[in-house]
Backbone as JSON, one array per atom type, in Angstrom:
{
  "sequence": "MASSYYAALLTTQPEEVMDLSIYPLWSTHRWAAGTVLANQVFRMFACSAGTYGQGFTEATSMVHTNARQGGITPNGQGATVTGVGVELFTDPTSDSDLQALAAAHPEHMDDLRTLVTGVWSWDFVQMTLPGGPLLFPGTPQPDKQHGFPPYAGPLAPSVGYVSSLTPYAAHLPPHPFSWGTLVSFSSMAARPLKRDAYLRMTLFLKFDAGVTANDETIP",
  "N": [[48.71, 97.51, 91.83], [50.59, 98.19, 93.14], [51.26, 95.9, 94.99], [52.05, 93.97, 93.0], [54.44, 94.79, 92.03], [56.03, 94.98, 93.97], [56.01, 92.32, 94.75], [57.12, 91.05, 92.41], [59.88, 92.52, 92.57], [60.56, 91.04, 94.87], [60.93, 88.25, 93.82], [62.92, 88.83, 91.98], [65.67, 89.3, 93.42], [69.0, 88.78, 94.43], [70.4, 85.55, 94.74], [72.66, 84.72, 96.29], [74.42, 86.69, 98.82], [76.46, 89.02, 100.37], [78.65, 87.7, 102.81], [78.38, 89.48, 105.98], [79.36, 88.67, 108.17], [81.98, 88.03, 107.81], [85.08, 90.2, 107.87], [87.0, 92.57, 106.83], [89.69, 94.0, 108.25], [92.14, 96.44, 108.49], [95.19, 98.36, 109.01], [97.62, 100.47, 108.98], [101.28, 101.27, 108.89], [103.8, 103.92, 108.65], [106.85, 104.96, 107.57], [109.63, 107.43, 107.6], [112.01, 108.53, 104.93], [115.17, 107.74, 105.5], [114.88, 106.82, 108.16], [115.88, 104.44, 110.81], [115.54, 101.25, 111.36], [116.27, 99.23, 113.06], [116.5, 97.1, 115.84], [113.9, 98.14, 116.82], [110.41, 98.41, 117.76], [107.02, 98.76, 116.47], [103.7, 99.57, 117.01], [100.72, 98.45, 115.58], [97.36, 99.15, 114.6], [96.96, 101.07, 116.33], [95.81, 103.57, 115.99], [92.82, 105.29, 114.69], [91.09, 106.1, 111.81], [91.2, 109.34, 110.42], [92.5, 110.37, 112.16], [95.66, 111.48, 113.66], [99.03, 109.72, 113.7], [101.04, 106.5, 114.1], [103.27, 106.94, 112.26], [102.45, 108.98, 110.22], [102.29, 112.29, 109.2], [99.89, 113.42, 108.42], [96.25, 113.57, 108.75], [95.02, 110.43, 108.79], [93.15, 108.49, 106.35], [90.71, 106.24, 104.95], [92.1, 104.68, 103.14], [94.39, 104.03, 104.61], [93.63, 102.92, 107.05], [90.74, 101.21, 108.65], [89.52, 101.29, 110.75], [87.67, 102.55, 113.41], [88.29, 103.13, 116.13], [91.17, 102.81, 117.92], [92.63, 99.66, 118.56], [90.36, 98.35, 119.62], [88.02, 96.05, 118.2], [85.42, 96.07, 115.38], [82.58, 97.75, 116.82], [83.21, 96.65, 119.13], [83.28, 93.84, 119.62], [83.58, 90.41, 119.81], [85.85, 88.27, 117.88], [86.97, 86.31, 115.57], [89.98, 85.71, 114.19], [90.95, 84.93, 110.96], [92.99, 84.85, 108.93], [96.0, 86.74, 108.09], [96.88, 89.55, 106.19], [99.8, 91.07, 104.89], [101.3, 94.05, 103.31], [103.89, 95.64, 101.71], [105.31, 98.5, 100.86], [107.15, 101.16, 98.91], [107.71, 104.73, 98.54], [107.84, 106.07, 95.37], [110.01, 107.02, 92.79], [109.92, 109.77, 89.94], [109.52, 108.27, 87.56], [107.83, 106.85, 85.35], [107.37, 104.28, 84.28], [107.04, 101.72, 85.97], [108.33, 99.3, 86.67], [110.65, 99.52, 84.78], [111.7, 101.36, 86.63], [112.08, 99.92, 88.91], [114.38, 98.45, 88.16], [116.21, 100.36, 87.76], [116.27, 101.83, 90.04], [117.37, 100.55, 92.66], [117.42, 101.01, 95.31], [114.66, 100.95, 96.11], [114.32, 97.94, 96.07], [116.41, 97.53, 98.23], [115.13, 98.41, 100.43], [113.0, 97.27, 100.61], [114.13, 94.62, 101.3], [115.0, 95.2, 103.68], [112.9, 95.87, 104.85], [111.57, 93.26, 104.87], [112.38, 91.83, 107.09], [111.54, 91.76, 109.32], [109.26, 90.55, 112.24], [105.91, 90.13, 113.48], [103.48, 90.15, 116.17], [101.21, 89.46, 118.47], [99.49, 91.71, 120.8], [98.51, 92.23, 123.63], [96.81, 93.45, 126.89], [98.42, 92.45, 129.41], [100.09, 90.44, 128.24], [102.43, 89.6, 125.38], [102.32, 87.65, 122.24], [103.66, 85.55, 120.19], [103.09, 86.15, 116.33], [104.45, 85.76, 113.88], [106.44, 85.82, 110.95], [107.03, 88.77, 108.58], [107.16, 88.57, 105.88], [105.5, 85.69, 104.77], [106.31, 82.52, 104.42], [106.79, 81.13, 100.91], [106.52, 83.59, 99.6], [106.99, 85.52, 96.86], [110.65, 86.32, 96.53], [112.89, 89.38, 97.25], [114.31, 90.85, 94.43], [117.23, 92.4, 93.14], [117.11, 92.9, 90.2], [114.81, 92.41, 89.22], [112.99, 93.15, 91.08], [109.79, 93.12, 93.05], [107.02, 91.31, 92.23], [103.61, 92.37, 92.44], [104.71, 95.86, 90.6], [103.57, 97.95, 91.07], [102.47, 99.43, 93.77], [99.55, 99.52, 96.37], [99.03, 102.24, 97.8], [98.77, 104.55, 95.98], [100.77, 107.12, 94.44], [103.16, 104.53, 94.35], [105.74, 101.49, 95.02], [107.58, 98.46, 94.24], [106.04, 96.74, 95.74], [104.7, 94.04, 97.79], [103.22, 91.03, 98.82], [101.67, 89.3, 101.23], [99.87, 86.53, 102.61], [98.73, 84.77, 105.72], [97.25, 81.94, 106.68], [95.27, 82.11, 109.7], [94.71, 81.63, 112.97], [93.07, 82.62, 115.49], [91.6, 84.29, 118.03], [90.11, 87.5, 119.16], [89.41, 89.14, 121.79], [86.0, 91.01, 123.25], [85.18, 94.15, 123.66], [85.63, 95.79, 127.02], [88.23, 95.04, 126.5], [91.53, 95.8, 125.09], [93.55, 95.37, 122.29], [96.31, 94.89, 119.94], [98.83, 95.06, 117.11], [102.12, 94.28, 117.25], [105.03, 95.56, 115.3], [108.27, 94.18, 114.97], [111.66, 94.65, 114.84], [115.13, 93.56, 114.18], [118.77, 93.85, 114.41], [119.21, 92.9, 111.72], [118.02, 95.02, 110.09], [119.59, 97.3, 110.11], [120.23, 99.22, 108.03], [119.71, 102.61, 107.3], [116.58, 103.71, 105.86], [115.81, 104.48, 102.51], [114.05, 105.62, 101.06], [110.46, 106.8, 101.73], [108.52, 104.71, 103.38], [106.32, 101.9, 103.82], [104.01, 99.7, 105.75], [101.27, 97.56, 105.32], [98.84, 96.01, 107.5], [96.18, 93.3, 107.35], [93.37, 92.41, 108.78], [91.78, 89.48, 108.94], [88.32, 89.07, 109.77], [86.36, 87.0, 111.61], [83.33, 87.44, 113.05], [82.12, 86.32, 116.27], [79.56, 84.2, 116.93], [75.85, 85.7, 116.22], [76.75, 88.28, 115.83], [77.5, 91.07, 113.73], [79.54, 93.16, 111.84], [78.01, 95.31, 111.4], [76.57, 95.42, 113.58], [74.34, 93.67, 113.07], [71.89, 91.08, 113.73], [73.12, 87.32, 112.83], [72.82, 84.01, 112.02]],
  "CA": [[49.52, 97.79, 91.08], [51.95, 98.1, 94.02], [51.37, 94.64, 95.19], [52.71, 92.84, 91.8], [55.39, 95.23, 92.02], [56.96, 94.49, 95.13], [56.16, 90.73, 94.23], [58.36, 91.03, 91.2], [60.83, 92.84, 93.3], [61.06, 90.16, 95.71], [61.57, 87.34, 92.98], [64.74, 89.18, 91.51], [66.66, 89.63, 94.47], [70.03, 87.8, 94.23], [70.35, 84.53, 96.12], [73.82, 85.15, 97.14], [74.61, 88.06, 99.41], [77.87, 89.26, 101.01], [78.61, 87.24, 104.29], [78.87, 90.33, 106.8], [80.05, 87.88, 109.36], [83.57, 88.12, 107.74], [84.9, 91.65, 107.83], [88.71, 92.92, 107.06], [90.35, 95.21, 109.39], [93.54, 96.94, 108.23], [96.09, 99.21, 109.39], [99.31, 101.07, 107.94], [102.59, 102.32, 109.22], [104.62, 104.92, 107.55], [108.57, 105.28, 108.18], [110.23, 108.33, 106.88], [113.26, 107.9, 104.52], [116.35, 108.02, 106.93], [114.69, 105.93, 109.52], [116.58, 102.95, 110.99], [114.19, 99.93, 112.0], [116.76, 98.3, 113.85], [116.08, 97.27, 117.33], [112.88, 99.08, 117.19], [109.39, 97.92, 118.03], [106.29, 99.44, 116.09], [102.62, 99.51, 117.31], [99.61, 98.63, 114.48], [95.69, 99.19, 115.11], [96.95, 102.13, 117.3], [95.03, 105.06, 115.59], [91.56, 105.26, 113.83], [91.06, 106.92, 110.3], [90.79, 110.51, 110.94], [93.5, 110.69, 113.51], [97.03, 111.11, 113.32], [99.64, 108.51, 114.17], [101.74, 105.6, 113.11], [104.23, 107.69, 110.98], [101.85, 109.67, 109.41], [101.99, 113.46, 109.54], [98.53, 113.92, 107.98], [95.3, 112.64, 109.19], [94.99, 109.25, 108.15], [92.13, 107.99, 105.57], [90.18, 104.85, 104.61], [93.1, 103.82, 102.66], [95.22, 103.83, 105.62], [93.03, 102.2, 107.84], [89.08, 101.42, 108.41], [89.39, 101.44, 112.33], [86.93, 103.76, 114.17], [88.7, 103.05, 117.44], [92.41, 102.02, 118.21], [92.41, 98.42, 119.61], [89.12, 97.65, 119.47], [87.05, 95.27, 116.97], [84.3, 96.84, 115.26], [81.43, 97.54, 117.86], [83.8, 95.96, 120.26], [82.41, 92.85, 119.35], [84.67, 89.3, 120.12], [85.97, 87.57, 116.72], [87.95, 84.94, 115.21], [90.96, 86.2, 113.16], [91.02, 83.7, 110.14], [93.71, 85.09, 108.14], [96.81, 87.69, 108.11], [97.76, 90.07, 105.25], [100.9, 92.0, 105.01], [101.76, 94.62, 102.31], [105.28, 96.29, 101.9], [105.72, 99.14, 99.67], [107.83, 102.11, 99.13], [107.66, 105.78, 97.46], [108.6, 106.11, 93.96], [110.36, 108.47, 92.02], [108.9, 110.48, 89.12], [109.47, 107.65, 86.68], [106.4, 106.36, 85.04], [107.49, 103.03, 83.95], [107.53, 101.11, 87.25], [109.09, 97.87, 86.09], [112.21, 100.25, 84.61], [111.88, 102.14, 87.7], [112.6, 98.96, 89.82], [115.72, 98.06, 87.83], [116.95, 101.89, 87.84], [116.62, 102.64, 91.22], [117.48, 99.52, 93.33], [117.33, 101.65, 96.54], [113.5, 100.52, 96.61], [114.58, 96.57, 96.84], [117.06, 97.81, 99.56], [114.37, 98.99, 101.43], [112.07, 96.13, 101.1], [114.72, 93.76, 101.74], [114.88, 95.68, 104.87], [111.11, 95.46, 105.66], [110.96, 91.93, 105.06], [113.45, 91.23, 108.19], [110.63, 92.38, 110.62], [108.38, 90.0, 112.57], [104.85, 90.66, 114.22], [103.19, 89.85, 117.07], [99.7, 90.09, 119.26], [99.94, 92.44, 121.84], [97.24, 92.16, 124.71], [97.27, 93.97, 127.93], [99.27, 91.64, 130.25], [100.91, 89.46, 127.53], [102.54, 89.65, 124.0], [102.22, 86.41, 121.64], [104.17, 85.67, 118.48], [102.32, 86.0, 115.28], [105.0, 85.57, 112.75], [107.19, 86.66, 110.12], [106.26, 89.44, 108.13], [107.37, 87.77, 104.56], [105.24, 84.83, 104.44], [107.06, 81.55, 103.45], [106.34, 81.29, 99.5], [106.0, 84.66, 99.0], [108.4, 86.16, 96.26], [111.6, 87.01, 97.39], [113.5, 90.39, 96.4], [115.29, 90.77, 93.38], [117.69, 93.35, 92.44], [116.86, 93.24, 88.65], [113.24, 92.36, 88.65], [111.81, 93.73, 91.99], [108.98, 92.54, 93.46], [105.71, 91.57, 91.61], [103.66, 93.45, 91.07], [105.37, 96.72, 90.86], [102.64, 99.29, 91.56], [101.69, 99.16, 95.3], [98.45, 100.13, 96.53], [98.78, 103.22, 98.19], [99.28, 105.03, 94.57], [101.66, 106.46, 93.59], [104.01, 103.41, 95.45], [106.47, 100.89, 94.09], [108.16, 97.88, 95.1], [104.78, 96.2, 96.71], [104.55, 92.61, 97.92], [101.88, 90.96, 99.87], [101.76, 87.97, 102.27], [98.65, 86.16, 103.19], [99.03, 84.07, 106.37], [95.86, 81.57, 107.48], [95.75, 81.97, 110.83], [93.66, 81.39, 114.06], [93.19, 83.43, 116.84], [90.34, 85.04, 119.21], [90.47, 88.9, 119.55], [88.12, 89.59, 123.22], [85.34, 92.01, 123.17], [85.47, 95.46, 124.3], [86.51, 96.78, 127.12], [89.73, 94.23, 126.61], [92.01, 96.02, 123.87], [94.65, 94.41, 121.71], [97.03, 95.38, 118.87], [99.8, 94.0, 116.95], [103.59, 94.89, 117.25], [105.95, 95.04, 114.51], [109.75, 94.08, 115.33], [112.79, 94.45, 114.07], [116.52, 93.27, 114.8], [120.0, 94.43, 113.98], [119.53, 92.82, 110.16], [117.59, 96.32, 109.83], [120.44, 98.46, 110.44], [120.57, 100.03, 106.83], [118.81, 103.48, 107.14], [115.48, 103.64, 104.53], [116.16, 105.49, 101.53], [112.64, 106.25, 100.57], [109.38, 106.81, 102.65], [108.12, 103.01, 103.39], [104.81, 101.52, 104.19], [103.57, 98.5, 105.79], [99.77, 97.61, 105.94], [98.33, 94.75, 107.67], [94.88, 93.29, 107.48], [93.23, 91.23, 109.85], [90.42, 89.11, 108.3], [87.79, 88.45, 111.22], [84.95, 86.24, 111.73], [82.83, 87.58, 113.99], [81.37, 85.56, 117.28], [77.92, 84.15, 116.31], [75.06, 86.62, 116.63], [76.54, 89.77, 115.61], [78.17, 91.48, 112.68], [80.15, 94.61, 111.81], [76.8, 96.53, 111.45], [75.73, 94.93, 114.51], [72.97, 92.83, 112.7], [72.13, 89.52, 113.84], [73.16, 86.46, 112.03], [72.67, 82.59, 112.76]],
  "C": [[50.98, 97.39, 92.01], [52.31, 96.59, 94.61], [52.44, 94.0, 94.23], [54.34, 93.72, 91.75], [56.58, 94.88, 92.78], [57.26, 92.64, 95.07], [57.12, 90.41, 93.28], [59.65, 91.42, 91.98], [61.51, 91.87, 94.0], [61.93, 88.9, 94.93], [62.83, 87.52, 92.13], [65.63, 89.42, 92.27], [67.42, 88.41, 94.13], [69.81, 86.8, 95.41], [71.56, 84.43, 96.77], [74.0, 86.35, 97.54], [75.68, 87.85, 100.14], [77.33, 88.64, 102.41], [79.14, 88.51, 105.15], [79.47, 89.86, 107.91], [81.79, 88.08, 108.95], [83.82, 89.38, 107.47], [86.93, 91.89, 107.6], [88.82, 94.01, 107.44], [91.74, 95.51, 109.16], [93.88, 98.09, 108.72], [97.22, 99.68, 108.94], [100.23, 101.74, 108.8], [103.62, 103.07, 108.15], [105.96, 105.07, 108.25], [108.92, 106.37, 107.06], [111.6, 107.87, 106.2], [114.34, 108.83, 105.54], [116.13, 107.09, 108.08], [115.34, 104.76, 109.72], [115.82, 101.98, 111.85], [115.0, 99.17, 113.0], [116.63, 98.2, 115.15], [114.68, 97.88, 117.88], [111.58, 98.11, 117.22], [108.04, 99.28, 117.55], [104.5, 98.89, 116.53], [101.53, 99.65, 116.05], [98.56, 98.77, 115.28], [95.91, 99.83, 116.04], [95.89, 103.46, 117.24], [93.8, 104.58, 114.94], [91.42, 106.23, 112.47], [90.57, 108.34, 111.13], [91.71, 111.23, 111.61], [95.07, 110.57, 112.98], [98.08, 109.99, 114.46], [100.4, 107.57, 113.36], [102.39, 105.93, 112.24], [103.72, 108.67, 110.3], [101.64, 111.31, 110.08], [100.73, 114.18, 109.19], [97.46, 113.15, 108.6], [94.91, 111.57, 108.24], [93.54, 108.95, 107.67], [91.56, 106.43, 105.66], [91.2, 104.19, 104.16], [93.99, 103.36, 103.53], [95.02, 102.69, 106.49], [91.17, 102.42, 108.0], [88.7, 101.26, 109.81], [88.76, 102.57, 112.89], [87.25, 103.85, 115.42], [89.91, 102.24, 117.49], [92.2, 100.85, 118.94], [91.39, 97.8, 120.15], [88.35, 97.03, 118.46], [86.11, 96.12, 116.82], [83.07, 96.59, 116.11], [81.88, 96.67, 118.88], [83.33, 94.53, 120.41], [83.76, 91.69, 119.38], [84.63, 88.86, 118.51], [87.31, 86.91, 116.65], [88.94, 85.68, 114.06], [91.11, 84.69, 112.32], [92.35, 83.82, 109.14], [94.42, 86.6, 108.47], [97.13, 88.31, 106.89], [98.33, 91.33, 105.39], [101.25, 92.47, 103.62], [102.75, 95.32, 102.63], [105.14, 97.04, 100.61], [106.59, 100.4, 99.89], [107.39, 103.49, 98.24], [108.47, 105.71, 96.23], [109.23, 107.42, 93.64], [109.47, 109.11, 90.85], [108.71, 109.37, 87.96], [108.22, 106.97, 86.54], [106.68, 104.89, 84.88], [107.97, 102.22, 85.17], [108.41, 99.94, 87.14], [110.91, 98.48, 85.75], [112.42, 100.96, 86.15], [112.54, 101.01, 88.77], [114.11, 98.59, 89.45], [116.32, 99.56, 87.86], [117.1, 102.23, 89.16], [116.48, 101.25, 92.57], [117.4, 99.48, 94.72], [115.79, 101.13, 97.23], [113.74, 98.95, 96.94], [115.64, 96.9, 98.04], [116.28, 97.89, 100.4], [113.36, 97.56, 101.72], [112.7, 94.96, 101.59], [114.99, 93.91, 103.43], [113.77, 95.52, 105.72], [110.79, 94.18, 106.08], [111.88, 91.19, 106.27], [112.33, 91.13, 109.4], [109.62, 90.9, 110.78], [107.43, 90.6, 113.11], [104.47, 89.78, 115.36], [102.05, 90.49, 117.92], [100.37, 90.99, 120.36], [98.67, 92.92, 122.76], [97.72, 93.12, 126.03], [98.19, 93.58, 129.06], [99.96, 90.68, 129.45], [101.42, 90.09, 125.65], [102.94, 87.96, 123.44], [102.94, 86.68, 120.26], [103.46, 85.49, 117.43], [103.16, 85.21, 114.28], [105.99, 86.18, 111.83], [106.62, 87.74, 109.18], [106.29, 89.08, 106.53], [106.97, 86.11, 104.9], [106.06, 83.52, 104.09], [106.33, 81.35, 102.1], [105.9, 82.48, 98.95], [107.41, 84.92, 98.04], [109.49, 87.15, 96.63], [111.71, 87.98, 96.75], [114.64, 89.96, 95.68], [115.83, 91.97, 92.51], [117.06, 93.62, 91.0], [115.42, 93.38, 88.46], [112.36, 93.05, 89.78], [111.12, 92.64, 92.74], [107.61, 92.66, 92.7], [104.72, 91.63, 92.52], [104.34, 94.71, 91.3], [104.78, 98.07, 91.14], [101.86, 98.82, 92.84], [100.27, 100.06, 95.28], [98.06, 101.43, 96.94], [99.64, 104.36, 96.98], [99.55, 106.58, 95.15], [102.86, 105.56, 94.74], [104.57, 102.59, 94.29], [107.09, 100.05, 94.83], [107.23, 96.95, 96.06], [104.92, 94.72, 96.66], [103.92, 92.48, 98.91], [102.31, 89.52, 100.45], [100.33, 87.96, 102.56], [98.89, 84.85, 104.15], [97.62, 83.42, 106.88], [96.32, 81.43, 108.74], [94.59, 81.58, 111.96], [93.71, 82.02, 115.31], [91.8, 84.27, 117.19], [90.52, 86.65, 119.4], [89.18, 88.74, 121.03], [87.25, 90.69, 122.88], [85.67, 92.98, 123.96], [84.92, 95.16, 125.95], [87.67, 96.17, 126.98], [90.25, 95.03, 124.82], [93.27, 95.32, 123.57], [95.24, 95.67, 120.69], [97.87, 94.46, 118.53], [101.22, 94.95, 116.84], [104.34, 94.5, 116.04], [107.79, 95.1, 114.83], [110.94, 93.97, 114.44], [114.18, 94.11, 114.65], [117.29, 94.22, 114.14], [120.42, 94.05, 112.71], [118.73, 94.05, 109.65], [118.17, 97.17, 110.14], [120.6, 99.27, 109.21], [119.19, 101.3, 107.1], [117.99, 103.14, 105.69], [115.98, 104.57, 103.68], [115.1, 106.04, 100.69], [111.65, 105.89, 101.97], [109.0, 105.3, 102.21], [106.84, 102.94, 104.03], [104.62, 100.04, 104.47], [102.1, 98.41, 105.94], [99.23, 96.17, 106.16], [97.01, 94.6, 107.91], [94.68, 91.92, 107.96], [91.64, 90.72, 108.95], [89.69, 88.37, 109.71], [86.4, 88.24, 111.05], [84.36, 86.77, 113.28], [81.72, 86.61, 115.08], [79.75, 85.42, 116.85], [76.93, 85.21, 117.08], [75.08, 87.73, 116.22], [77.48, 89.9, 114.4], [78.85, 92.79, 112.91], [79.3, 95.6, 111.86], [76.05, 96.14, 112.46], [74.11, 94.3, 114.5], [73.23, 91.12, 113.03], [72.18, 88.25, 112.88], [73.06, 84.9, 112.66], [74.12, 82.25, 113.86]]
}
C-alpha cells in the first residue's frame, strides 16, 4: 500500500521547478523629509534584516532587505549579477485616491525628480566602479500632472513609485571579500525632500556553478 502511494506521488511531481541558482538580493535606503541629498553618497547592502541602518529608525524587516549579513552574498558564495532593479517611492498623505494624490500633491513628483538624478556604483575594498544612473533609459519620466505609473509603491502606504531594471553583468567575489553599492547625488539634488523617500535596489544573482542560496549542489 505504502509503496503504491509513493509511486503515485513520484509520478505527480511537477516537471518544472524553481531555479534556485537565480536569487534576488535587495536593500532599501530611507531619507527623512527635509534631507538634502546634494553632493552626498549613501551605501546600500550595508545592514541585514533585523538591524538598524540605512536611514531607518526601526529594525529593518524582510520588506526592506533579505540580506542576512551586510556586504556579503548569501552563504558567502561567488555570484554573477545578471540584472539590477531600482525602485523609488515616497510616503503619502492620508488621501486614499493615489492618482488624485499625485495630481493634488506635486511635492511627491518633486521628490522623485530629485531622486532620479542619482547614480550608483560598485564599492569594493580597494576600488569603486561605476554602475549607472538610477533611472535607466526608457523608464517613464516624472510628470507633475500624471505622476509616475503605477501610483502605488511597494512599501505600503507609499506613492509615486517608479521602477527601472538594467541588464547587467558583474561578478561578486566570495567571502571573505566584501562589497556594496553606493548611491551618489550631485548639486542637482539641492532641493530638500518634502516627504520621506525610499530607494530599494535589487540585484539578481546567479551563483557560481555548484552552489545555490541554500548551499545545495547544482549542475
